[in-house]
N, C-alpha and C positions, 0 to 999 in steps of 0.2 A: 516431338508435339506431344503435348496431355491427351489421353485418351479419357475423355472426362465421364463417357460412358461405360468404361471400364471402372473408374472410381465409384460411381454410386452403385453399380452391381455389387461391389466387395463392401460397401457401407450395407447392401441389404443382406449381402450373406451374414456379414457380420452381425448385424443389430438382430436376426435368425439363428444364430448360434446357440446361445441359451437364452436363460428367463433373467439374467443378471440388469437391474434397472442401469439405463445411460445417464450420467449426470456431463453436460455439456458446458466446457469453460465459456464463457461469453464476454468477451471486453468489450465489444462494439465495434473494435478495428477490422482492418481488413480479412486478417486469418482468422477470427473466429467467425466472420460475418459469413467469410466462402465457407466454411465448416459448415457452420448451421443451417444456410443455404442449400448446400449437397445433402444435407442430410433428410431435410423438407422435402426435397425432388425423390428422392429415394425411398423414402417412406409413403409415401403421396400413391409411387408405383405400385406398392401391395395391397392384397386385398384385406378388408378389415379383419378377417379372421386371423390373420398374421399379425397385424399391429397389436399386438397384446400386454406388452412389457412398458413397463412408465419412461417418460422420459422428462427428465430436469434439466432445462437451461438455467444455468448458477450464473447470476453476474456479483462479483465483490468491490462494495462499495467503501471505500476508504472513510469517505465522509470528510477526506481534502482531495477529492478528484479536480481535474481542472472545469471549472464551472462549465465551458464551452461543447465538453466533452459528455455531462453531465445531462445536462439539456436534450442531447442529441438520443445518448442510450435509456433515457427515460420515457423518450416518443416510442422508439423502437422496441423497446422491452412490452410496450403497451400492445405495439402492434403485434408482434410476435405470439404473446397470449392468447392472444382475441384469435388468431389465424391457426394455432395450434389447438386449440379445443372449439372450434366453431365450423372448422376446415379438416385439417389433420388428424383428429381424431375425435372426429363429431360423433362417432358411434358410441365414444367412452373417454368425453370430456376431463375424468378424474385422473387422465391416464399421462396429462400433460399438465406441466407443471413450469410457473417461469418464477425464480426467486433470486431475492437481492437480498446476501447476507452483509451485515456490518460489522466493525470490530465491537468488542464486548466496550461496558462504558470507560472501566479503567483500564482498557488496552489503548484507547485513542490515541490520535496523535497530539491534539490539543492538552488531554488530560496528562498526557505523559511530559508532556512540553512544559507546560504551565500549571498544571497541579503537582506536577511529581518533580519536574524543574530538571528533566533530562534535556542536557546539553541537543542543539540543532544536530540532527544525523550528519554525518561524513562518510566517505569510503569504509575507514576502520572501525567505527562505531553506528553501526545500521540499524539501531534497534527499532525501526520503524516494521521493517520488512515482514517479521515475524510476526507482530502483534497484531498489524492491520491487513495483512496480504495472506500469510498463511494460515494462522489460526483459524478464520473465520470460514474458510472455505472448506479446511481439511476438518472441521468440526461437522458440516452438514454433510459429508461424505460418510462421515464415519458412522453420523445416525443414521444416513442410509444405510450403508454396509450392517450395521447391526439390525435394519428392519430386515433387511433382503438374505444376510448372511455374504453376501459380496455384490460388488459394484462396477462400473466400466465409466474410466472419466475418459470424455471426448475431448481433445485441445486440436487446436489449431495452430500447434507447434512446427517449425520448419528448419530444417538444416539451414535453408539459406539466407536466414535471418542475419546472422552473425557468426563468427569462425567459432565462439565460445557456445553458442546452442549448438551447432552441428556436432562439436566435441563433445556436449554433453548428451546429446542423443546417441551418439556413435558410442558412448558409452554405455548407456542402456540397453544398446541395441542386444536382444535374443535371438534374432533372425525370424521372430514369429511376430505375429499382427499385434498382439497384447505385449506390453512391458510390464513387468512386476514395478508396484508405485511400493514408496517407504510405507504408507497405511497399510495394515492388513487387510487381506482380500479384498483390496482393490487393484485394480489393472488399466493401462493406459493404453489409450487408442488412439493414433494421429494419422488421419488420413490422408493429410496432404503435404506430409514430412519431407516430400522430395520435389515440390512444387517450388519452382522460382517467383521472384516480386511479380513479372510480368504476367507471367502465368496463371496469377491470382487477379491481378488486374483483369487481366482478358473475361475471365471466367466472368467478373463482376459487373464486371460494364455491357457484358452481351445476353447473357442471362436475367431475366427479370428476378426482381426481388418477390420470393412467394409470399411473403407477410405483407406486403406493399410500402415496404421502407425504399429510400433513395440510396443507391449507392452511390449517383454522383452526387448528393449532398456529402456522403460520406468520403471522396476525393475530394470535395471542393476543403472540406475539415483538414486531410492530409495537405493538399495545396496551401494551408494558410499557414500551418505548422512545419513546413517547408523540408524538413530532412529526418534522417533518423529510421522510426521504426517504432510501432505503437508501445505501451507498456505491456508488457505481456502477461497472461493469466497465470500467477505464481501458485504453484501447490506444495512445493518442496522449499525445504532447507539448503540453501546453496546453489539455488536457480539464480539465474541474473537476475536483478529488481532493475528500476526502474532507468534511474539514475540519468541516461542521456536520450532517453525515450521521448517522444513528444505528446504521448496522452497518458502521462504519468501526474501524479501529487505536484497543484501548483507551489506547493511549499516546500520543494524538494531541493534540501541544501548540499545532496552529496557530491552535487558537480560544481565549478566555480560559475557556470552561467546558465541559467535557464533559455538556450537558445530558441526553444519551441514556442515560450510565451513572448519573448523577442519577437518571433517570426510573427505569432499571432496580431499581435499591435503593430507591426509595421504593414499587413495584411487588412488594417481595417478595423481591428476588435479594441481602439483607444481604452477603453474602459478598464483595458486589465493593468494600464500602466501603473494603478496604485496597488494590483497585486503582486507587479513585478517587484516594486519598490519595497515594499515590505517583506516579500523573501528576500530579496538582497539585504535587507537591512538584519534579517534571521541570519544570515551568512556571516555577515561582517561582526556583529556583537560575538561569535564564537571565534573568531579569528584576531579581535583587535590586542595588540602589544603591550598595551597598559595595563593589561590586568595580568602580566607574568612576573614571578617573582623575580629578584636577583639573579644573574647571571651565576651566580657561584651555585646557587640551588635549582638551575633549568633541568639537571640528570635526574632531581630528584621528585619534582614535580608533577604532580596528576592533577586533572581538571574533571569535578565534579558537577553536578546541576547546578540551571541558571538561581542566582542569587533572589531572593523575596521582593525586592523592589523591581529587577530585573521583569521578573514573571507577572507583579502588576501593573508594569508598562505593555508587557505583549499584549494581555489581556485588554487592555485599555485601548490598543491602536487597533486591534482586531475587532474589537465591538465598534466601534466609530467608523473603520471603515466599511464592516457589514451594514453598517444604517446608512453610509452614504450611497453604498451600490444597490442596496433592496436586492442583494444575493446572500442567502445561508452560506456563510461560511464556518460556522461551529452553530452546534445543538443548544437548545435550550438548556436540555439535560447534563450537556457538558457544562455549560456555564454555573449552572446549581451547585454540581458535583468540584468544579475546580474553586468555585468560591468558599466553598465547606472546606478544601485544602488550606489556600490561602490563611483562612479566619483562623485556622488552629494556627496554624505556623506563626500568624502574626502575635498571636495573644501567647506564644514561649519565645517571644523575643528581650530579651535582658534590657537591652536598650537599643535604639537607632545606633545608625553609624558602624563603621567595618571596626571588628576586632578579632585579636588572635586569641583563640583557644588552645590552650596546651593540654593534650588528655594522654593516658597511659593505657595502653588496652592490656587484656588479660595476658598477653605472651609476654608482658613489659616490654615492649616496644612505644616509644613513644611518638605523637603524631602532632605537628603543630598545623591548625586549622583556619585558615581567613574566611571569616562571614560576616552576616548581619545579624546573626540570630546565633541564640544558644542550641546546638544540635539536639544536645541530653534533655531538653525539655520539651521537645517534639517528636509528632511519634514517627518522623524523617530520619531514621539512623543509620543508612546509607547513601557513600558520596561514590557514584563509580564501584569501582571493584572495593573500594575500603569501607570496611562494616563499623562502625564504631558503638554497636550493642555493648552493654555492658564496661562500656570504657569509662577510665575515673578522670574528672575535671582536676586537675593538678594547679591551672591559673589562668589566668584570662588577664589582656592589656590591650591597651587602646595599640593602631599601627600606624605606620605614618601615611600622610595623605597622601601619597603616591599612589594607594590602594583605594581609595574612597570613591574613585571613579569604576571601580571592578565592576564587571557585570555577572561574574559567579563564584561561585565557592573555589578556593585554593588550598591545598593542604598537601602537604609532605612531610618524608619522616625525619626525626632530629638528632 
């Protein structure tokens, strides 16, 4: 049986150990809610004199979070901020802050997928995790470290979440309360590391939420999503990304099916059907067989970014769906940035339709590229791992009609 009083005492002791500010990772799920709730109760029992170092509640908004979760979390953040400043740190509100970080404009999911033409992520090319999850949180933590010399990252990670999570935590275990983070002068504290799911829910459903939120609503969200686990608060390369988690990005194509969104729909959120259809389409256009080159070349083929026409189509469908659902799916800044990319590439096209371009690289290697624009006349000079910078165009020619429906660039060594 869990001794919750002992846990609260430990949190108090750790808080008073040094002067390092705390950065508490909050995703809105059960584990991060449990940790933050315990921190509230533990610190509220301390005297005002002892509440002297900063608390930063940090939420990472990837800008493609499940809309149902975004609505819930935004309300939670407002309530957490109000309670933290007017109750917990009433004596010094500046010590308590709630921060929502987002990716840099050039790193957002839509800018990379549509603007730069990255293919939909899969388990082998999960380009999104570092850009939209790790970097924004790491940058905030680094800025905190730079201001104060060091910082403590408080997370709701638990060994019982999954075998992978347990193994990762054991690998980092040094037998002490803090483990060293990969970021310089940053340390991780995981107060509920040894709790099981039922113990977490028992705490949440028996202990009132200190900022006035409803843990019953959180339970209802979990019931509607139905299986899996929450999208973890990721701060390190190599950590398990969302994939099968229920509260991850609604556009995630790492897995074959988004069962969590299917469950939301089955449990009454019918408006998400358009989101699911769009997500499945993004998955399908990455898989389509008609974009493959002849079998004799399959071993040499590399797949690069989506074609220009496909990226226009993705943007059009996304904006149409956003208007129909009246839910922000892409920001205006992203749309303007993407349109600049697409316009620049459109102006660099030699002619419409698929063509094959034969290039010679500085190394002497020759590369044949199937594309709907002349890559050398555009600022985008990279296709997957193959750089075409300083490549010499030898010739171009029309290709067979087999390729006219292709949805992305293909290239192979000659």
